[in-house]
N, CA and C of each residue as an Amber inpcrd file, in Angstrom:
protein
   237
  29.5850000  87.5790000   0.6560000  30.5190000  86.3840000   0.8180000
  30.9300000  86.0210000  -0.7940000  29.7830000  85.6300000  -1.5290000
  30.1280000  85.3760000  -2.9340000  30.1810000  86.6040000  -3.9580000
  30.2170000  87.7310000  -3.2340000  30.3390000  88.8470000  -4.1830000
  29.1430000  89.2160000  -4.7930000  27.9950000  88.8000000  -4.3080000
  26.7060000  89.0410000  -4.8760000  26.3350000  88.4580000  -6.3400000
  27.2170000  87.4710000  -6.7900000  26.8950000  86.9820000  -8.1770000
  25.7460000  86.0810000  -8.1440000  25.3320000  85.4810000  -7.0140000
  24.2100000  84.5420000  -7.1910000  22.7900000  85.4190000  -6.6620000
  22.9730000  86.5700000  -6.5500000  21.8330000  87.2690000  -6.1030000
  21.1170000  87.7780000  -7.4030000  20.0030000  88.3090000  -7.2640000
  19.3590000  88.9700000  -8.2820000  19.0200000  88.3160000  -9.6550000
  19.4760000  88.9010000 -10.8800000  19.1210000  88.3920000 -12.1480000
  20.1800000  87.2130000 -12.5850000  21.3280000  86.9590000 -11.9490000
  22.2070000  85.9940000 -12.3700000  21.5690000  84.6260000 -12.2780000
  20.9790000  84.4390000 -11.0170000  20.3390000  83.0210000 -10.7640000
  19.2880000  82.6820000 -11.8730000  18.7410000  83.7680000 -12.3230000
  17.6070000  83.5370000 -13.2230000  18.2580000  82.9230000 -14.6810000
  19.3090000  83.6710000 -15.0520000  19.9850000  83.3810000 -16.4000000
  20.7260000  81.7990000 -16.2830000  21.0630000  81.4940000 -15.1750000
  21.5870000  80.0850000 -14.9490000  20.4240000  79.1480000 -15.0670000
  19.4320000  79.4600000 -14.6180000  18.1710000  78.5650000 -14.8160000
  17.8340000  78.4950000 -16.1540000  17.8260000  79.5270000 -16.9810000
  17.4150000  79.4940000 -18.3500000  18.4500000  78.7200000 -19.0660000
  19.5410000  78.9740000 -18.7410000  20.8010000  78.0810000 -19.6180000
  20.5340000  76.6480000 -19.2760000  20.3340000  76.2770000 -18.0390000
  20.2930000  74.8050000 -17.6350000  19.0440000  74.2730000 -18.3050000
  17.9470000  74.9890000 -18.4490000  16.6740000  74.5790000 -18.9100000
  16.8950000  74.3380000 -20.4190000  17.6360000  75.3820000 -21.1220000
  17.8150000  75.1290000 -22.6400000  18.7610000  73.8440000 -22.9340000
  19.6150000  73.6870000 -21.9980000  20.6850000  72.5010000 -22.2110000
  19.8490000  71.2460000 -21.9830000  19.0300000  71.1320000 -21.0620000
  18.2460000  69.8190000 -20.6810000  17.4220000  69.7470000 -21.9590000
  16.7360000  70.6860000 -22.3380000  15.7060000  70.6540000 -23.5740000
  16.5000000  70.1950000 -24.8380000  17.7530000  70.6770000 -25.0240000
  18.5660000  70.2550000 -26.1640000  18.9690000  68.8480000 -26.1330000
  19.3670000  68.3600000 -25.1070000  19.9170000  67.0780000 -25.0140000
  18.5860000  66.0620000 -25.0680000  17.5370000  66.5230000 -24.4670000
  16.3810000  65.6070000 -24.5150000  15.9250000  65.5340000 -25.9570000
  15.7430000  66.5120000 -26.6420000  15.4330000  66.4120000 -28.0320000
  16.2460000  65.6170000 -28.8480000  17.6060000  65.8360000 -28.5060000
  18.5390000  65.0880000 -29.3420000  18.4350000  63.4400000 -29.0090000
  18.1760000  63.2710000 -27.6970000  18.0320000  61.7430000 -27.3830000
  16.7430000  61.0700000 -28.0080000  15.8880000  61.8960000 -27.9360000
  14.4620000  61.6970000 -28.5350000  14.4060000  61.4550000 -30.0170000
  15.3040000  62.3140000 -30.6010000  15.4620000  62.1320000 -32.0910000
  16.1940000  60.8720000 -32.4010000  17.1760000  60.6150000 -31.7080000
  18.0300000  59.4190000 -31.9910000  17.2360000  58.1450000 -31.8640000
  16.4390000  58.0140000 -30.7460000  15.5170000  57.0640000 -30.3410000
  14.5910000  56.6580000 -31.5380000  13.8530000  57.7890000 -31.8880000
  12.8930000  57.6430000 -33.0160000  13.6630000  57.2430000 -34.3460000
  14.6840000  57.8280000 -34.6960000  15.4680000  57.4880000 -35.8860000
  15.7730000  55.9570000 -35.8560000  16.3500000  55.3460000 -34.7920000
  16.7150000  53.8780000 -34.6820000  15.7100000  53.0480000 -34.6520000
  14.6130000  53.2620000 -33.9370000  13.3960000  52.4660000 -33.7750000
  12.5580000  52.3780000 -34.9670000  12.7310000  53.4410000 -36.0200000
  11.9760000  53.4880000 -37.3560000  12.3450000  52.3100000 -38.2130000
  13.6810000  51.9070000 -38.1610000  14.2030000  50.9720000 -38.9670000
  13.6810000  49.5940000 -38.7620000  13.1790000  49.3330000 -37.3860000
  12.6770000  47.9710000 -37.0920000  11.2720000  48.0060000 -36.9140000
  10.4240000  49.1230000 -37.2610000   9.0960000  49.2010000 -37.0450000
   8.3290000  48.8660000 -38.3540000   7.5580000  47.8740000 -38.3100000
   6.6740000  47.5290000 -39.4320000   7.3000000  46.9390000 -40.6310000
   6.6260000  46.4690000 -41.3800000   7.0390000  45.8580000 -42.6340000
   6.7600000  46.6000000 -43.7110000   7.7050000  46.6540000 -44.8140000
   7.3170000  47.5510000 -46.0020000   6.5850000  46.5900000 -46.9910000
   6.0590000  47.1760000 -48.0720000   5.3430000  46.3940000 -49.0870000
   6.3530000  45.5030000 -49.7250000   7.5590000  45.7780000 -49.8150000
   8.5020000  44.8040000 -50.6250000   8.6470000  43.7570000 -49.6000000
   8.5250000  43.6600000 -48.3340000   8.6750000  42.5900000 -47.4290000
   7.6850000  41.6420000 -47.3280000   6.4620000  41.9040000 -47.7300000
   5.2340000  41.3470000 -47.7830000   5.3760000  39.7740000 -48.4510000
   4.5260000  38.7920000 -47.7620000   4.5330000  37.7460000 -48.4150000
   3.8070000  37.5900000 -49.6190000   4.4140000  37.0000000 -50.6330000
   3.6420000  37.0750000 -51.9810000   2.2630000  36.2860000 -52.0050000
   2.3870000  35.1920000 -51.2540000   1.0120000  34.3710000 -51.1320000
  -0.1530000  35.3400000 -50.6710000   0.2530000  36.2450000 -49.4850000
  -0.7990000  36.8850000 -48.8520000  -1.2660000  37.9750000 -49.8480000
  -0.4220000  38.4960000 -50.7280000  -0.8060000  39.5180000 -51.7020000
  -1.7000000  38.7500000 -52.7180000  -1.3500000  37.6420000 -53.1470000
  -2.0270000  36.8640000 -54.1110000  -3.4280000  36.6460000 -53.4270000
  -3.5740000  36.2160000 -52.3050000  -4.9770000  35.9620000 -51.6030000
  -5.8340000  37.1600000 -51.4600000  -5.2100000  38.2810000 -51.2380000
  -5.9790000  39.6150000 -51.2440000  -6.5710000  39.7690000 -52.6460000
  -5.6190000  39.6550000 -53.6480000  -6.0380000  39.8690000 -54.9520000
  -7.1440000  39.0850000 -55.4670000  -7.0440000  37.8850000 -55.0600000
  -8.3190000  36.8530000 -55.2820000  -9.5380000  37.3640000 -54.6030000
  -9.3560000  37.8000000 -53.2270000 -10.3980000  38.0170000 -52.5230000
 -11.1870000  39.4170000 -53.2020000 -10.3580000  40.3070000 -53.6370000
 -10.9340000  41.3990000 -54.3830000 -11.5440000  41.2310000 -55.7330000
 -11.3480000  40.1010000 -56.1230000 -11.8300000  39.6500000 -57.6570000
 -10.8420000  39.9810000 -58.6020000  -9.5730000  40.4910000 -58.5500000
  -8.8390000  41.0260000 -59.6070000  -8.3030000  39.7380000 -60.3800000
  -8.4580000  38.5530000 -59.8250000  -7.9460000  37.3680000 -60.5970000
  -9.0660000  36.3040000 -60.1280000  -9.2210000  35.2950000 -61.2360000
 -10.2640000  34.1570000 -61.1030000  -9.4410000  33.1680000 -60.2910000
 -10.3390000  32.0710000 -59.9130000  -9.9180000  30.8990000 -59.1940000
  -8.7670000  30.2260000 -59.8420000  -8.7750000  29.9010000 -61.2520000
  -7.8660000  29.0710000 -61.9180000  -6.4210000  30.0740000 -61.9640000
  -6.6030000  31.3570000 -62.0340000  -5.3650000  32.1690000 -61.9950000
  -4.5350000  32.1620000 -60.5240000  -5.5130000  32.1470000 -59.6260000
  -5.0470000  32.1310000 -58.3420000  -4.2050000  30.8100000 -57.8160000
  -4.9230000  29.7150000 -58.2620000  -4.3520000  28.4540000 -58.0510000
  -3.0990000  28.2530000 -58.7200000  -2.9810000  28.7610000 -60.0220000
  -1.7730000  28.5310000 -60.8560000  -0.7660000  29.2470000 -60.1510000
  -0.9900000  30.5420000 -59.7660000   0.2810000  31.5390000 -59.4740000
   0.4340000  30.9570000 -57.8940000  -0.3120000  30.4520000 -57.1650000
  -0.0150000  29.8800000 -55.8180000   0.8490000  28.6110000 -55.8140000
   0.5530000  27.8710000 -56.9480000   1.3110000  26.6310000 -57.1510000
   2.7570000  27.0290000 -57.5990000   2.8260000  27.9800000 -58.6260000
   4.3530000  28.6540000 -58.8220000   5.0070000  28.9650000 -57.7180000
   4.3460000  29.9020000 -56.8730000   4.9520000  30.4090000 -55.6850000
   5.4710000  29.4440000 -54.8130000   4.6060000  28.3140000 -54.5320000
   4.9740000  27.1650000 -53.4790000   6.1620000  26.6190000 -54.1960000
   6.1990000  26.3550000 -55.3520000   7.2360000  25.4320000 -55.9660000
   8.7530000  26.2730000 -55.8640000   8.4920000  27.5430000 -55.7180000
   9.8260000  28.2720000 -55.6760000  10.4360000  28.2850000 -54.3910000
   9.6480000  27.9290000 -53.2750000  10.1350000  27.8900000 -51.9160000
  11.0120000  26.8190000 -51.6790000
């Protein structure tokens, strides 16, 4: 009735074509989601609170107490 086009190998080629199309669009959508989510994920070092950086430096012993208190005072005056 259909001329035999849906018999034999033709149906398999259609399945392969649909599979590749679904994979293509799936990867494209996944890539877009990852790309746009990456912009809102996490904080960069530039966005970090200066007082927190100062506290870590003091905790590691990079600066002494007087330097820490002076820098913290300067940072808080700027807010």
